Wavefront OBJ file of the C-alpha trace (Angstrom):
o trace
v 67.112 -33.224 -6.444
v 64.530 -31.592 -4.611
v 60.905 -32.886 -5.186
v 58.945 -29.452 -4.556
v 55.140 -30.311 -3.778
v 53.157 -28.569 -1.802
v 52.245 -29.911 1.942
v 49.267 -29.264 3.713
v 50.111 -26.969 6.395
v 49.440 -27.334 10.152
v 47.680 -24.038 11.531
v 48.773 -23.639 14.771
v 46.205 -22.978 17.744
v 45.401 -19.193 17.664
v 44.517 -19.083 14.014
v 40.809 -18.363 12.981
v 39.470 -18.778 9.599
v 37.507 -15.792 8.189
v 36.186 -15.356 4.710
v 36.345 -11.411 5.605
v 40.093 -11.487 6.613
v 40.572 -13.616 3.218
v 39.178 -10.529 1.353
v 40.726 -7.735 3.363
v 44.174 -9.569 2.717
v 43.483 -9.953 -1.065
v 42.697 -6.403 -0.688
v 45.853 -5.005 1.035
v 47.884 -6.921 -1.514
v 46.000 -5.114 -3.995
v 46.475 -2.006 -3.073
v 49.938 -2.172 -1.841
v 50.351 -3.172 -5.681
v 49.033 -0.357 -7.379
v 50.026 2.091 -4.650
v 52.812 3.699 -6.996
v 50.221 5.130 -9.594
v 47.114 5.734 -7.760
v 48.207 8.567 -4.606
v 47.675 11.508 -3.678
v 50.843 13.801 -2.584
v 50.591 15.301 1.181
v 54.199 15.737 1.660
v 54.115 11.796 1.581
v 52.058 9.857 -0.855
v 48.909 8.621 0.304
v 48.261 5.351 -0.916
v 45.596 3.196 -0.165
v 46.945 0.541 1.427
v 47.261 2.906 4.292
v 44.207 4.171 4.369
v 42.774 0.560 4.927
v 46.135 -0.258 7.221
v 44.222 2.835 9.406
v 41.174 0.766 9.728
v 42.515 -2.159 10.554
v 45.134 -1.211 13.133
v 42.388 1.106 14.568
v 39.980 -1.706 15.149
v 42.861 -4.198 16.108
v 45.231 -1.746 18.550
v 43.739 -3.259 21.606
v 44.763 -6.183 20.731
v 48.221 -6.250 19.143
v 51.234 -8.092 21.255
v 54.578 -8.119 19.633
v 56.262 -11.304 19.816
v 60.079 -11.940 19.994
v 61.798 -10.240 17.016
v 63.659 -12.736 14.890
v 67.681 -12.026 14.222
v 67.370 -10.559 10.812
v 63.848 -8.223 12.081
v 66.022 -7.142 14.616
v 68.878 -5.971 12.474
v 66.677 -4.344 9.794
v 64.492 -2.478 12.534
v 68.512 -1.635 13.913
v 69.064 -0.200 9.949
v 66.214 1.963 9.663
v 66.801 3.477 13.189
v 69.895 4.600 11.854
v 68.765 5.368 9.210
v 66.700 7.798 10.847
v 69.487 9.106 12.971
v 71.703 9.538 9.826
v 68.641 12.298 8.642
v 68.789 14.760 11.901
v 71.852 16.526 10.792
v 71.855 16.752 7.016
v 72.501 19.340 4.154
v 68.499 18.823 3.383
v 66.650 18.518 6.457
v 63.068 18.588 4.672
v 63.989 15.491 2.776
v 65.310 13.954 5.489
v 62.229 14.453 7.561
v 60.103 12.740 4.926
v 62.310 9.868 5.115
v 61.684 9.392 8.961
v 57.683 9.941 8.561
v 57.829 6.975 6.017
v 60.085 4.517 8.097
v 57.859 5.575 11.168
v 54.810 4.474 8.911
v 56.390 1.403 7.180
v 57.590 -0.103 10.844
v 54.107 0.380 12.448
v 52.983 -1.568 8.850
v 55.324 -4.320 9.591
v 54.546 -4.931 13.083
v 50.896 -4.389 12.481
v 51.235 -7.104 9.291
v 53.606 -9.509 11.169
v 50.692 -9.576 14.326
v 47.501 -9.833 11.336
v 49.059 -12.376 9.350
v 49.067 -14.712 12.897
v 45.568 -14.580 12.983
v 45.067 -15.938 9.557
v 45.626 -19.598 8.416
v 48.305 -20.321 6.062
v 46.686 -21.959 2.869
v 44.461 -19.039 3.084
v 47.395 -16.168 2.953
v 48.656 -18.457 -0.329
v 44.644 -18.463 -1.772
v 44.787 -14.266 -1.250
v 48.314 -14.258 -2.792
v 47.034 -16.374 -5.965
v 43.879 -13.741 -6.342
v 45.315 -11.321 -6.079
v 48.268 -12.236 -8.408
v 45.967 -13.199 -11.047
v 43.563 -10.333 -10.687
v 46.536 -7.838 -10.580
v 47.770 -9.033 -13.455
v 45.109 -9.349 -15.814
v 43.455 -5.664 -14.923
v 46.934 -4.865 -15.953
v 46.936 -6.408 -19.343
v 43.657 -4.975 -19.863
v 44.995 -1.378 -19.070
v 48.072 -2.178 -21.151
v 45.910 -3.221 -23.970
v 43.306 0.330 -23.801
v 46.604 2.433 -23.604
v 47.361 0.442 -26.962
v 44.045 1.013 -28.621
v 44.147 4.748 -27.445
v 47.564 5.193 -28.897
v 46.364 3.748 -32.426
v 48.896 0.597 -31.888
v 51.548 3.449 -32.378
v 54.659 3.559 -30.431
v 56.189 6.669 -32.170
v 57.217 9.060 -29.379
v 59.019 9.384 -26.106
v 57.439 9.909 -22.291
v 54.344 9.004 -23.416
v 52.153 8.125 -20.954
v 48.205 6.581 -21.949
v 46.993 4.104 -19.304
v 49.077 1.197 -18.603
v 51.335 2.153 -21.573
v 54.342 3.877 -21.627
v 55.920 5.402 -25.106
v 59.813 5.195 -24.162
v 61.820 5.962 -26.603
v 59.748 4.269 -29.573
v 58.760 1.446 -27.195
v 55.531 0.240 -25.999
v 56.712 -0.333 -22.475
v 53.629 -2.130 -20.315
v 53.141 -0.194 -16.637
v 50.088 -2.097 -15.622
v 48.408 -0.592 -12.643
v 51.845 0.968 -11.847
v 53.600 4.131 -12.615
v 56.961 2.593 -14.006
v 57.062 -0.673 -15.581
v 60.353 -1.280 -13.182
v 57.936 -1.051 -10.052
v 55.687 -3.258 -11.835
v 57.917 -6.409 -12.092
v 59.045 -5.838 -8.681
v 55.341 -6.026 -7.071
v 55.048 -8.975 -9.330
v 58.240 -11.042 -7.755
v 55.845 -12.230 -5.138
v 53.609 -13.457 -7.723
v 56.127 -14.953 -9.954
v 58.144 -16.861 -6.838
v 54.871 -18.325 -5.436
v 52.872 -19.665 -8.934
v 56.254 -20.906 -10.419
v 57.166 -22.596 -7.629
v 53.581 -24.408 -6.917
v 53.245 -25.536 -10.191
v 51.748 -28.993 -9.486
v 48.236 -26.941 -10.029
v 46.908 -25.822 -13.277
v 46.092 -22.749 -12.104
v 49.417 -21.722 -10.573
v 50.952 -22.914 -14.015
v 48.727 -20.437 -15.808
v 49.557 -17.704 -13.474
v 53.129 -17.988 -13.901
v 52.547 -17.725 -17.354
v 50.607 -14.284 -17.530
v 53.106 -12.962 -15.094
v 55.986 -14.104 -17.421
v 54.273 -12.250 -20.165
v 53.576 -9.251 -18.277
v 57.154 -9.055 -16.835
v 58.271 -9.381 -21.072
v 55.816 -6.483 -22.213
v 57.467 -4.213 -19.601
v 60.491 -4.602 -21.916
v 62.578 -3.854 -18.873
v 66.429 -5.042 -19.551
v 66.474 -5.152 -15.766
v 63.710 -6.814 -14.871
v 64.104 -9.527 -17.938
v 67.631 -9.962 -16.230
v 65.875 -10.834 -13.056
v 63.292 -12.710 -14.340
v 65.776 -15.110 -16.014
v 67.553 -15.627 -12.681
v 64.089 -16.282 -10.826
v 63.150 -18.982 -13.239
v 66.584 -20.649 -13.325
v 65.774 -20.862 -9.423
v 62.321 -22.470 -10.227
v 63.960 -25.056 -12.468
v 66.013 -26.576 -9.383
v 62.435 -27.149 -7.413
v 59.625 -29.467 -8.268
v 59.288 -32.659 -10.456
v 60.231 -33.269 -13.990
v 57.261 -33.301 -15.164
v 56.282 -29.811 -13.917
v 59.322 -28.649 -15.064
v 58.806 -29.566 -18.669
v 55.456 -28.051 -18.564
v 56.723 -24.756 -17.611
v 59.391 -24.731 -19.964
v 57.527 -25.552 -23.107
v 54.149 -23.319 -21.287
v 56.406 -20.823 -21.491
v 57.448 -21.242 -25.368
v 54.100 -21.391 -26.230
v 52.528 -18.612 -24.301
v 55.186 -16.468 -25.690
v 54.688 -17.597 -29.121
v 50.725 -16.694 -28.572
v 52.067 -13.244 -27.641
v 54.339 -12.674 -30.412
v 51.453 -13.316 -32.897
v 49.338 -10.831 -31.737
v 51.894 -8.284 -31.173
v 52.998 -8.623 -35.116
v 48.845 -8.655 -36.030
v 48.554 -5.286 -34.072
v 51.732 -3.700 -33.744
v 53.454 -5.059 -36.856
v 56.506 -5.847 -34.960
v 57.505 -8.972 -33.050
v 57.947 -8.887 -29.174
v 61.390 -10.992 -29.677
v 62.551 -7.824 -31.989
v 61.571 -5.421 -29.427
v 63.156 -7.297 -26.787
v 66.277 -7.727 -28.942
v 66.280 -4.283 -30.141
v 66.096 -2.993 -26.202
v 69.051 -4.464 -25.198
v 70.937 -3.362 -28.161
v 70.471 0.075 -27.013
v 72.179 -0.524 -23.627
v 75.231 1.168 -25.033
v 73.779 3.750 -26.393
v 71.393 5.114 -23.571
v 74.054 4.524 -20.760
v 71.286 2.154 -19.311
v 68.761 4.271 -19.414
v 71.286 7.334 -17.967
v 71.877 5.091 -14.713
v 75.790 5.089 -15.173
v 76.151 8.519 -15.098
v 73.642 8.402 -11.639
v 75.735 5.902 -10.193
v 78.923 8.081 -10.939
v 77.704 10.872 -9.607
v 76.374 9.411 -6.360
v 80.589 7.524 -5.850
v 81.798 10.875 -6.062
v 79.510 12.459 -3.106
v 80.215 9.055 -1.313
v 84.079 9.688 -1.754
v 83.597 13.018 -0.358
v 81.785 11.483 2.882
v 82.411 7.349 2.865
v 81.704 6.800 6.598
v 78.766 8.475 7.317
v 77.522 9.249 4.043
v 75.608 12.388 2.968
v 71.933 11.768 4.705
v 69.413 10.190 4.333
v 66.755 10.863 1.462
v 69.577 13.564 0.425
v 70.691 12.222 -2.688
v 67.932 13.700 -4.804
v 68.724 17.165 -3.214
v 72.708 16.702 -4.092
v 71.692 15.441 -7.511
v 69.340 18.844 -8.365
v 71.797 21.195 -6.888
v 74.664 20.047 -8.725
v 72.906 18.986 -11.952
v 70.327 21.101 -11.858
v 67.950 17.380 -12.028
v 66.282 15.896 -8.810
v 66.374 11.944 -9.750
v 66.582 8.928 -7.922
v 69.686 6.661 -7.322
v 68.587 3.801 -9.053
v 70.407 1.443 -7.413
v 68.956 0.947 -3.741
v 72.292 -0.944 -2.367
v 74.304 2.133 -3.725
v 72.150 4.616 -2.246
v 72.739 3.010 1.027
v 76.192 3.495 0.684
v 75.791 7.178 -0.379
v 73.584 8.286 2.022
v 74.174 6.346 5.422
v 78.229 6.121 4.274
v 79.744 2.167 5.034
v 78.217 2.294 8.647
v 74.554 2.150 7.125
v 76.167 -0.300 4.416
v 77.266 -2.539 7.094
v 73.870 -2.421 9.220
v 72.125 -3.087 6.195
v 74.291 -6.179 4.621
v 73.884 -7.667 7.795
v 69.978 -7.239 7.904
v 69.603 -8.852 4.494
v 71.965 -11.469 4.695
v 70.309 -12.510 8.137
v 67.049 -13.007 5.811
v 68.593 -14.781 3.326
v 70.610 -17.256 5.582
v 67.310 -17.810 7.778
v 65.030 -18.771 4.546
v 67.468 -20.830 3.497
v 68.288 -22.940 6.747
v 64.188 -23.110 6.994
v 64.101 -23.890 3.022
v 66.314 -26.766 3.387
v 64.610 -27.955 6.374
v 60.949 -27.635 5.045
v 60.719 -27.601 1.330
v 57.713 -25.289 1.687
v 60.375 -21.862 1.977
v 62.214 -22.499 -1.348
v 59.577 -20.056 -3.131
v 60.187 -17.066 -0.463
v 64.663 -17.637 -0.878
v 63.517 -17.344 -4.679
v 61.275 -14.245 -4.333
v 63.909 -12.314 -2.019
v 66.437 -13.490 -4.481
v 64.458 -11.549 -7.314
v 63.677 -8.968 -5.163
v 67.185 -7.911 -4.386
v 68.489 -8.177 -8.125
v 65.494 -5.648 -9.332
v 67.011 -3.266 -6.282
v 70.033 -3.078 -8.287
v 68.489 -1.154 -10.369
v 65.541 1.111 -8.110
v 65.423 2.732 -5.343
v 63.364 1.142 -2.566
v 64.973 1.623 0.419
v 61.647 2.580 1.995
v 59.081 0.491 0.280
v 55.905 -1.027 1.788
v 56.154 -4.387 -0.645
v 59.074 -5.232 0.872
v 58.401 -4.868 4.129
v 55.252 -7.051 3.588
v 57.222 -9.347 2.644
v 59.190 -9.364 5.481
v 56.663 -10.004 7.509
v 55.173 -12.797 4.991
v 58.533 -14.212 5.692
v 58.541 -14.227 9.506
v 54.738 -15.640 9.214
v 55.796 -18.637 7.055
v 59.122 -19.495 9.501
v 55.958 -19.965 11.969
v 54.745 -22.094 9.713
v 57.470 -23.867 8.832
v 58.061 -24.861 12.688
v 54.340 -25.706 13.381
v 54.995 -28.203 9.796
v 57.932 -29.665 11.484
v 56.353 -30.252 14.941
v 53.205 -32.068 12.960
v 55.748 -34.169 10.897
v 57.113 -35.449 14.293
v 53.628 -36.068 15.644
v 53.121 -38.796 12.567
v 56.631 -40.273 13.129
v 55.886 -41.450 16.793
l 1 2 3 4 5 6 7 8 9 10 11 12 13 14 15 16 17 18 19 20 21 22 23 24 25 26 27 28 29 30 31 32 33 34 35 36 37 38 39 40 41 42 43 44 45 46 47 48 49 50 51 52 53 54 55 56 57 58 59 60 61 62 63 64 65 66 67 68 69 70 71 72 73 74 75 76 77 78 79 80 81 82 83 84 85 86 87 88 89 90 91 92 93 94 95 96 97 98 99 100 101 102 103 104 105 106 107 108 109 110 111 112 113 114 115 116 117 118 119 120 121 122 123 124 125 126 127 128 129 130 131 132 133 134 135 136 137 138 139 140 141 142 143 144 145 146 147 148 149 150 151 152 153 154 155 156 157 158 159 160 161 162 163 164 165 166 167 168 169 170 171 172 173 174 175 176 177 178 179 180 181 182 183 184 185 186 187 188 189 190 191 192 193 194 195 196 197 198 199 200 201 202 203 204 205 206 207 208 209 210 211 212 213 214 215 216 217 218 219 220 221 222 223 224 225 226 227 228 229 230 231 232 233 234 235 236 237 238 239 240 241 242 243 244 245 246 247 248 249 250 251 252 253 254 255 256 257 258 259 260 261 262 263 264 265 266 267 268 269 270 271 272 273 274 275 276 277 278 279 280 281 282 283 284 285 286 287 288 289 290 291 292 293 294 295 296 297 298 299 300 301 302 303 304 305 306 307 308 309 310 311 312 313 314 315 316 317 318 319 320 321 322 323 324 325 326 327 328 329 330 331 332 333 334 335 336 337 338 339 340 341 342 343 344 345 346 347 348 349 350 351 352 353 354 355 356 357 358 359 360 361 362 363 364 365 366 367 368 369 370 371 372 373 374 375 376 377 378 379 380 381 382 383 384 385 386 387 388 389 390 391 392 393 394 395 396 397 398 399 400 401 402 403 404 405 406 407 408 409 410 411 412 413 414 415 416 417
C-alpha cells in the first residue's frame, strides 16, 4: 500500500519566486480551460491563451533555451511531424493546412511552457493548479445555475444552449465555461487527479468534491465512466483515513446536490444519471457508433498511410452531407494517418506512461500525473483531441515534474549522508 503524502519539494537552482509568474500561470490555466467556448474564428480558433502566450514568448524570446528532450517528447514530436507530412497530399488540403498551422502553434507553445515552467518553483505551480481548479469549477457551477434560472429550470427541448447549460434530448447538462460537457470533463482531469491525490489538505478534498459534482452534472456517460476509473486509482494512494474521508465526503456531497435537484428540478440527479445511461442503446452512444463505423470504412480503403490529417470531416461531409468529428482520438489517428501514424502515436503514449510509472515508483509525488494521464486517455476514446492545448500543457507539466523528481531524490540522498 502506498503512503501518499505531499513532500516539501526541492527547487533546484535557477528557479525564482515571483508572485507575478504565479498569477500569470493561473491566468494561463484559466485561459486554456475556457478556450473552447470563448474564441474568435479566423480560419483557426483564436483563443485567449494564445494572446497571453504571445506576450510571454515575446518577453522571454531572447532567454529561451531548449534542453535535451526526453524519449516521450522526441516520440511525440516525431508523430506530429509525420502528422503534418501526411497532410501534404490529401483530398482536402485546406483542412490539412489548418492542422499544420495548429501543430506549429501547439509545438511552439509546448517548448515555451517547458522552458517557462522551469523558471517557477514547483510548489508555486501546485498553488496555481489549486487556485485555477477552484475558480474554473466554481464559476462553471455559477454559470450553470444562471442558465437553469434563465430556462425556468425546464429541461424540455434539444440542442438548446443557455449560458453554462446544454439541453440535450431532455437533459440539462453542465457545460460550464466550455462549449461541450465532455470537453469540460477533459479539462478537469488535471484538477481531479491533483485534488484527489493530495487530499491530506482539506482544501484539496473540498476541491475534489466540487469537481466530482461538476462532472456528474455534465451527465456525460463517457465522462462518468472515466471519473469512476480515476476515483478507483485515487483510492490506491493515501492513508486509510484520507480514503474514508474521500468516500464519505463524496457520498455526502452527492446527497446534498441530489436534494437541491429535487427541490428545483423536481427530479433527482441520480434518476437523471440512470436515465442517461439507459439511452445508450437508443442513441448509439450519441451517434458515435455510426461515425466510428464510417471511419473504419475509410481506414480499410487506405490502411497504411490513412486519408490525410484533419480530413475525416471532409470525407464524412462528402459521403453523408455532414462535417463531423470522429469523437475518438485514437480512431481518428488511425483513419487519418494510417497504421504508420498509429505506431508513432502508440510509441509516444506508451513512452510517457512508462516514464511516469517509473518515476512514481521512485517518488510518490508523481502518481497524480499517472492518474491524470489515464483519465485523459480514457476521455480521448470519446473525443477528437489529436490537437489540443490542454494535452500539450500536460506534457510540459510532466517534463517539469520529472525534473522535480530528480531534485527530490538528490535531496533525500543528501539527508542520508
